[in-house]
N, C-alpha and C positions, 0 to 999 in steps of 0.2 A: 566641827561644823564650818562650812565655808563662809557663812555670814560674818563670822568673827574676824576674818582676815581682811583688813581694810585696803590692802594693796590693789586688787582688781576693781573693787567698787569705787575707790577714789579715782582711779584712772578713767573709769567709765564716766564718772561725774564730771571730771575736768574736760574730757573729750566732748561730752554732751553740751556743756556750757560753751565750749569753744565753737561748736557748730552753731549754737543759738546766737552767739555774739558776733560771728563773722559772716554767716551765710544768710540768716533770716532778716536782720535789720535792713540791708540794702534792698532786698526784695519788697519789704514793707514800705520803705521810704520812696521807692520808685512807683508806687501805686498812684494812679491818676483817678481823680474823682470825675464822674461823668458830667456833673453839673457844677462848674466852677462858679463861685459867687461873684457877682458883678459889684463894682464899687458904686455906691450911691453918692449923689451930689451932696455937698455940705450946705447948700442953701436951703433955707426953710421954705416950704411951699406956702404960697399966698392963699389965704382963706377969705372967701367972700361971706359977708354976713347975710343971714336969711332976711328976706324982706316980706315974709309972710305976715299977714295980720293975725294977731293973737287975741281976737275978741269974739 
């Protein structure tokens, strides 16, 4: 039975992982997001108290 001979399957496994680790990661890392997040200011916004009468 050919499934018991590990030589061809091990070579296919190594070649497949070689493809995954050399070709695919640069393509994924080169992906650009359409909406880059903008940096927010570090200052706290000023809040004005409500001057509504509560009676």
